[in-house]
C-alpha positions as CSV (number, residue, x, y, z in Angstrom):
1,M,73.5,82.1,90.4
2,E,72.1,80.6,87.0
3,R,75.3,78.8,86.4
4,N,75.1,77.0,89.7
5,Q,71.6,75.9,89.1
6,N,72.5,74.4,85.7
7,E,75.4,72.6,87.4
8,A,73.0,71.2,90.1
9,K,70.6,69.9,87.4
10,S,73.2,68.1,85.2
11,P,73.6,64.8,87.1
12,K,69.8,64.2,86.9
13,L,69.7,65.0,83.2
14,K,72.6,62.6,82.6
15,K,70.7,59.8,84.5
16,A,67.5,60.3,82.4
17,A,69.5,60.2,79.2
18,A,71.1,56.9,80.2
19,L,67.7,55.4,80.8
20,L,66.5,56.5,77.4
21,I,69.6,54.9,75.8
22,G,68.9,51.7,77.7
23,L,65.3,51.7,76.5
24,G,66.5,52.0,73.0
25,M,68.8,49.1,73.3
26,I,66.1,46.9,74.7
27,A,63.7,47.9,71.9
28,A,66.4,47.0,69.4
29,A,67.0,43.7,70.9
30,C,63.3,42.7,71.0
31,G,62.6,44.0,67.5
32,T,59.5,45.7,66.3
33,D,57.5,42.8,67.1
34,G,58.8,42.6,70.7
35,D,56.9,42.7,73.8
36,E,55.0,46.1,73.7
37,S,54.2,45.8,77.3
38,A,57.8,45.6,78.2
39,A,58.4,48.8,76.2
40,A,55.5,50.5,77.9
41,D,56.8,49.4,81.3
42,A,60.2,50.8,80.4
43,A,58.7,54.1,79.2
44,A,56.7,54.4,82.5
45,A,59.9,53.7,84.4
46,V,61.7,56.5,82.5
47,A,58.7,58.8,83.1
48,D,58.9,58.0,86.8
49,D,62.6,58.7,86.9
50,E,62.1,62.0,85.1
51,A,59.4,63.0,87.6
52,V,61.7,62.0,90.4
53,A,64.5,64.0,88.8
54,S,62.2,67.0,88.3
55,D,61.1,66.8,92.0
56,D,64.7,66.6,93.1
57,A,65.6,69.6,90.9
58,M,62.7,71.6,92.4
59,E,63.8,70.6,95.9
60,D,67.3,71.6,95.1
61,D,66.1,75.0,93.7
62,E,64.0,75.6,96.8
63,A,67.0,74.6,99.0
64,M,69.2,77.0,97.1
65,A,66.6,79.7,97.4
66,D,66.4,79.1,101.1
67,D,70.2,79.3,101.2
68,E,70.1,82.6,99.3
69,D,67.4,83.9,101.7
70,A,69.5,82.7,104.6
71,M,72.5,84.5,103.1
72,E,70.5,87.6,102.7
73,D,69.3,87.3,106.2
74,D,72.8,86.8,107.4
75,E,74.0,89.9,105.4
76,A,71.1,91.9,106.9
77,M,72.0,90.7,110.3
78,A,75.6,91.6,109.7
79,D,74.5,95.1,108.5
80,D,72.3,95.4,111.6
81,E,75.3,94.4,113.8
82,D,77.5,96.9,112.0
83,A,74.9,99.6,112.5
84,M,74.6,98.6,116.2
85,E,78.3,98.8,116.6
86,D,78.4,102.2,114.9
87,D,75.6,103.4,117.2
88,A,77.4,102.0,120.2
89,M,80.6,103.8,119.1
90,E,78.8,107.0,118.6
91,D,77.0,106.7,121.9
92,G,80.3,105.9,123.5
93,D,82.0,108.9,121.9
94,A,79.1,111.1,123.0
95,M,79.2,109.8,126.5
96,E,83.0,110.3,126.5
97,D,82.6,113.9,125.3
98,D,79.9,114.6,127.9
99,A,82.2,113.1,130.6
100,M,85.1,115.3,129.4
101,E,82.9,118.4,129.4
102,D,81.7,117.5,132.9
103,D,85.3,117.0,134.0
104,A,86.2,120.4,132.5
105,M,83.4,122.1,134.3
106,E,84.3,120.4,137.5
107,D,87.9,121.4,137.0
108,G,86.9,125.0,136.3
109,D,84.7,125.1,139.4
110,A,87.5,123.6,141.4
111,M,90.0,126.2,140.1
112,E,87.6,129.0,140.9
113,E,87.1,127.6,144.4
114,D,90.8,127.2,144.8
115,A,91.4,130.8,143.7
116,M,88.8,132.0,146.2
117,E,90.4,129.9,149.0
118,D,93.8,131.3,148.0
119,G,92.5,134.8,148.2
120,D,91.0,134.2,151.6
121,A,94.2,132.5,152.7
122,M,96.2,135.5,151.6
123,S,94.0,137.8,153.6
124,E,94.1,135.7,156.7
125,G,95.7,137.5,159.6
126,R,95.2,140.9,158.0
127,P,92.8,143.3,159.8
128,V,89.7,144.3,157.9
129,L,88.8,147.9,157.6
130,D,85.2,148.9,158.1
131,I,84.9,152.4,156.6
132,S,82.3,154.9,155.4
133,F,82.3,158.5,154.1
134,D,80.2,161.6,154.2
135,G,80.5,164.0,151.3
136,L,82.9,161.9,149.2
137,E,81.8,161.7,145.6
138,P,82.4,159.3,142.6
139,L,85.5,159.9,140.6
140,G,85.8,160.1,136.8
141,D,86.5,157.1,134.6
142,D,89.9,155.3,135.1
143,F,90.4,156.6,138.6
144,D,89.9,155.1,142.1
145,Y,90.3,155.9,145.7
146,E,92.9,153.8,147.5
147,V,93.1,153.2,151.3
148,W,96.5,153.1,153.0
149,T,97.5,152.3,156.6
150,I,100.7,154.0,157.8
151,V,103.1,151.5,159.5
152,D,106.5,152.8,160.8
153,D,106.0,155.9,158.7
154,A,105.5,153.8,155.5
155,P,102.2,153.4,153.6
156,V,100.8,149.9,153.1
157,T,97.9,149.5,150.6
158,G,94.6,148.2,151.7
159,G,92.8,148.1,148.4
160,L,91.0,150.3,145.7
161,F,87.4,151.5,145.9
162,D,85.0,154.1,144.5
163,I,81.9,155.8,145.7
164,N,78.6,154.9,144.0
165,E,75.7,157.3,143.4
166,D,74.2,156.4,146.8
167,G,77.5,157.5,148.5
168,E,78.4,153.9,149.4
169,V,81.8,152.3,149.2
170,E,82.3,149.9,146.3
171,I,85.5,147.8,146.3
172,T,87.1,147.9,142.8
173,S,90.2,145.8,143.5
174,D,90.2,142.0,143.4
175,Q,89.4,141.3,147.0
176,N,86.5,141.0,149.4
177,H,87.4,143.7,151.9
178,L,89.5,146.7,152.5
179,Y,92.5,145.7,154.7
180,G,94.6,147.3,157.3
181,H,97.9,146.2,158.9
182,D,99.1,145.3,162.3
183,G,100.7,148.1,164.1
184,A,99.3,150.8,161.8
185,A,99.2,154.3,163.2
186,A,97.0,156.1,160.7
187,V,94.7,155.8,157.7
188,V,95.1,157.9,154.5
189,I,92.9,158.0,151.4
190,S,94.5,158.9,148.0
191,I,93.3,159.1,144.4
192,E,95.0,156.8,141.9
193,P,94.8,155.6,138.3
194,S,92.7,152.4,138.1
195,V,95.3,150.7,135.7
196,G,99.1,151.0,135.7
197,D,99.2,152.5,139.2
198,D,102.5,153.1,140.9
199,P,102.8,150.9,144.0
200,A,103.3,154.0,146.2
201,P,100.5,156.5,146.9
202,S,100.1,159.5,144.6
203,D,100.5,163.1,145.8
204,T,96.7,163.5,145.7
205,K,95.7,162.5,149.2
206,V,92.2,163.6,150.2
207,L,91.6,162.3,153.7
208,G,93.6,161.1,156.7
209,G,93.4,160.4,160.4
210,P,95.1,158.6,163.3
211,I,94.0,155.2,164.6
212,A,93.0,155.2,168.2
213,D,93.9,152.4,170.7
214,D,90.5,150.7,170.2
215,G,91.1,150.6,166.4
216,S,88.6,153.4,165.5
217,F,89.5,156.3,163.3
218,E,88.1,159.6,162.1
219,L,89.2,161.0,158.7
220,S,89.3,164.7,157.5
221,I,91.0,166.8,154.8
222,D,92.8,168.7,157.6
223,H,95.1,165.8,158.5
224,P,98.8,166.6,157.6
225,A,99.1,163.4,155.5
226,A,96.0,164.4,153.5
227,L,95.0,167.6,151.7
228,G,95.8,169.5,154.9
229,T,94.2,172.8,153.8
230,D,91.8,175.2,155.6
231,F,89.3,176.8,153.3
232,S,87.3,178.6,155.9
233,D,88.7,182.1,155.0
234,A,88.3,181.6,151.2
235,S,86.6,184.4,149.3
236,G,86.3,186.0,145.9
237,S,84.2,187.7,143.2
238,F,83.7,187.7,139.4
239,I,82.2,189.8,136.6
240,L,80.1,188.9,133.6
241,A,81.7,190.1,130.3
242,T,83.0,188.8,127.0
243,P,86.4,190.5,126.4
244,T,87.5,188.0,123.7
245,D,85.3,189.3,120.9
246,D,84.2,192.7,119.7
247,A,80.4,192.2,119.9
248,E,78.4,194.3,122.4
249,D,75.3,192.2,122.5
250,N,76.6,189.0,124.3
251,E,78.3,190.4,127.4
252,L,76.3,188.1,129.7
253,S,78.0,185.0,128.1
254,G,81.4,185.2,129.9
255,V,82.6,184.9,133.4
256,W,85.9,186.3,134.7
257,F,87.3,186.0,138.2
258,L,88.5,189.5,138.6
259,S,87.3,192.7,140.1
260,L,86.7,196.2,138.7
261,P,87.9,198.8,138.4
262,G,91.3,197.7,137.6
263,P,91.1,194.9,136.7
264,E,92.5,193.3,139.9
265,A,92.7,189.7,141.3
266,A,89.4,188.8,142.9
267,L,90.1,185.4,144.5
268,D,91.6,184.9,148.0
269,L,92.3,181.1,148.2
270,P,94.9,179.1,150.2
271,E,97.8,177.6,148.4
272,L,97.2,173.9,147.5
273,P,99.7,171.0,148.1
274,A,101.0,169.0,145.2
275,G,98.4,166.9,143.4
276,W,95.6,169.5,143.6
277,A,94.4,172.5,141.6
278,Y,91.5,174.9,141.5
279,E,89.0,174.9,138.7
280,G,86.3,177.4,137.7
281,W,82.8,176.3,136.5
282,A,79.6,177.7,135.2
283,V,76.6,175.3,135.7
284,I,74.2,176.2,132.8
285,D,70.8,174.6,132.9
286,G,72.2,171.9,135.2
287,Q,75.2,171.1,133.0
288,P,78.6,172.0,134.5
289,I,81.1,173.7,132.0
290,S,84.7,174.2,133.0
291,T,86.3,177.6,132.6
292,G,89.8,176.1,133.2
293,R,92.2,175.0,136.0
294,F,94.6,177.2,137.8
295,V,96.8,177.2,141.0
296,D,97.2,181.0,141.2
297,G,94.1,183.2,141.3
298,A,96.1,186.2,140.1
299,A,97.1,184.5,136.8
300,A,95.4,183.0,133.7
301,D,94.0,179.5,133.8
302,D,94.9,176.6,131.4
303,F,91.8,176.8,129.1
304,D,90.3,179.1,126.4
305,G,88.5,176.6,124.1
306,F,85.1,178.5,124.3
307,S,86.5,182.0,124.0
308,G,86.6,184.3,120.9
309,P,89.6,185.4,118.8
310,N,90.8,188.2,121.1
311,A,93.2,187.7,124.1
312,G,91.5,187.4,127.4
313,P,92.5,189.1,130.7
314,N,95.4,187.6,132.6
315,Y,93.0,186.1,135.2
316,P,91.0,182.9,135.4
317,G,87.8,182.9,133.4
318,E,86.2,182.1,130.1
319,D,83.9,183.5,127.4
320,F,81.2,181.0,126.1
321,L,81.1,182.0,122.5
322,V,82.2,179.0,120.4
323,N,82.4,175.2,120.5
324,A,79.3,174.7,122.7
325,P,79.1,171.2,124.2
326,D,76.1,169.0,123.3
327,G,72.9,170.3,124.7
328,L,74.0,173.9,124.9
329,E,74.1,176.9,122.5
330,F,76.7,179.7,122.6
331,P,76.6,182.6,123.1
332,T,74.4,182.1,126.2
333,D,73.0,184.1,129.1
334,L,74.7,183.3,132.5
335,T,72.0,184.9,134.6
336,E,70.5,182.2,136.9
337,A,73.6,180.0,136.2
338,T,75.7,178.8,139.2
339,I,79.4,179.8,139.3
340,V,81.7,177.5,141.2
341,I,85.4,177.4,142.3
342,S,86.3,173.8,143.1
343,V,89.4,172.0,144.4
344,E,90.3,169.2,141.9
345,P,92.6,166.2,142.1
346,D,95.2,166.1,139.3
347,A,94.2,162.4,138.9
348,D,90.6,162.8,137.9
349,N,88.7,163.3,134.6
350,S,85.2,163.7,135.9
351,P,83.1,166.2,133.8
352,A,81.7,167.6,137.1
353,P,83.2,169.6,140.0
354,F,84.9,167.5,142.7
355,A,83.3,167.3,146.1
356,L,85.5,170.2,147.5
357,K,83.8,173.5,146.4
358,P,85.1,176.4,148.6
359,L,83.2,179.1,146.6
360,V,79.7,178.9,145.0
361,T,77.2,181.5,143.9
362,E,74.0,181.6,141.8
363,V,73.8,184.5,139.4
364,A,70.8,186.7,140.0
365,D,68.3,186.9,137.1
366,D,68.8,190.7,137.0
367,A,72.6,190.6,137.1
368,A,74.3,193.2,134.9
369,D,77.6,192.8,133.0
370,H,80.8,194.4,134.2
371,E,79.7,194.5,137.8
372,N,81.4,192.7,140.7
373,I,79.4,189.7,142.0
374,E,80.5,188.2,145.2
375,L,81.1,184.4,145.6
376,G,79.7,182.8,148.7
377,S,81.0,179.9,150.7
378,G,80.1,176.6,149.3
379,F,82.4,174.4,151.4
380,V,81.0,171.1,152.5
381,A,83.2,169.1,154.8
382,I,84.3,165.6,153.5
383,T,84.8,163.2,156.3
384,G,85.2,159.5,156.9
385,S,85.1,157.1,159.9
386,G,85.6,153.5,160.6
387,S,87.5,150.9,162.6
388,V,90.2,148.3,162.2
389,N,88.9,144.8,163.0
390,G,91.1,141.8,163.6
């Protein structure tokens, strides 16, 4: 910038120098005795020219300063314009991102609605089953009930469900209703694994019943396609004893389903179909503890995890001496406990007895060991009813 200013001033300086040279030449021509007034006039003219040159230089400097300010303003404006463009681009990108997110949400909603519509479309034309149960209880983890309608002697699934704590049906399959099928003759309820289930019904069928002409049906365990077993004549007894250890002070801490003297088999139970087994229980302070599963009341069961080191009798039962579950201490005292024989589905891992309990008795508080204690009837009927609509 300084070099440009010097270049701008140089023509004016050259002009002043030329005038001074001219004045010198005039003075030389006139001599020392020349006209002093003329010399004064010439000097004044030179001074005027210098003033004019100085004014012009100042004006030029101011103009250049103005130009520089203008350039700076232009650059500031350019920066502002760039900033505005950047903001505009950022705003545009943000708006575009928002638009894409909105589109994605709309697409997701549309897909969900389409899926629901597809599900409804798939169920169109299929009769809906309205169904309720009395006495049916929740299953263990990883298992569900499944409803089937029998068409031309072949089962057709209508969906999975479970029973909640209020005894109400809760659909667990991915559909809005339980469905039937046109021309169905009967309804059957089975117990199935929740995941990886075979497309055919399991052997564990709990309820069944024919469909009447008006579409209504009544379900029971007596139906031939279901459990089909009569427990009305079931009976049995047990003793309190701990034959799997040598101690004599804990005899009230074991239950064995046998009768004395003998010992002899003490349970009179009907044979169960495939998919079912009996299980013994001792309910201690409200907590059910299994004594093991069995299918033959005259043989040992499948469990001895709480018993002592000695071999137990060849009958169902258990000593409660070791490995107590959380909340309990072994040995224990089974007086005032409840002893149960239940009917259990193979496909179930519930920690409590199933709804079918043919034999149940509460042990008296003055019960003695090695005495026969009768089991009472604890059977409560499980039933279902409903209708096929559509």
